[in-house]
Structures are given as structure tokens and as C-alpha cells.
N, C-alpha and C positions, 0 to 999 in steps of 0.2 A: 497410740499414746506414746510408746517408746520406739525408737528406730535402731536397727542393728546395722552396722557398717563394718567393712573390712578394709584395712590399709593395703593398697595394691603392692607396695614394695615389700613389706614385712609379713603380711598375712595376719597381723594382729587385729583382733576384733574389739569393737567398742559399742556401747549402748548410750544413746542420747535421749534425754527426756526432760520435760518441764516440771519443775517443782518449786512452789513458793514464788512463782513469777520469774524464775531464773532457769536458764538452760543448763542442765547438768550432764556430765559424762562419766560413765564407769568404763575404765579400760580393763578388758578381760585378758589381753595378751593373745598368744597364738593357741587357740583351742578349736576343737571341731565345731562346725557350723551348728550341728544339732544341740551341742552343749550350750552354745551361745544363744540359740533360739529358746531353749528351756529357761536359761537365766533371764532372758527378756520377759518371758511370760510370767515368771515368778515375781519379777520386779514390778510388772504392771499390776499384778494382784496386790502387792504391797502398797503401791501408790493409790489404787482404787480404795483399799481399806482405809488408808489415811484420809483420803478425800471425803469419804462417807462416814468416817468415825465408826466403822464397823470392825468387828474382830476378824483376824485373818483366818483362812480355812486351815484345817489340820495338816493338809499336805504341804502347804507353804510354811507352816510353823515347823514341821519336821525338817524341811529343806533348810530353813534358817539355822536350826539347832545343829544340823550335821555339816554345815558349811565350814570350810577351812578358814583359819584366821586371816589368811591372805585376802580372800574375797570379802570376809566380814568387815575388815577395815575399810574397804572401798565403799 
């Protein structure tokens, strides 16, 4: 559903996904690959929840609540 990529020059990571018929990108910056993969999995859970109109799981809700404002704005 979402893809993770890394810029070869800077090492910055980004996640691309489809939402509302448009391709969207979340720029994560230079972070470890495991952190980026975790972010992608949580984003996919949020997107699935929106698509199915179901509530998000408690782990994803906790992740959202604890997320820094920098990533929350993205």
C-alpha cells in the first residue's frame, strides 16, 4: 500500500502512498531504516482504518498520541 524510499545523495527517507485518488508523500528526513519502516506500517494501518471506516488499534493510537509535532504536521 505504501512504499518507502531513500534518497541516494542525502539518505533522507520518504513514504509514498495513494489517498483519495492522489499520490501523497511524507518526507521523514534522515532517520534509521527501522524507524522509517515502523512509520510506514503505522501509516498503512491508519489508511486501512480510513478506507474501512473502522477504529484504529490501540497501538497505533498510542503512537499517534506520542508522535512529535514535527511528524504530526506532515
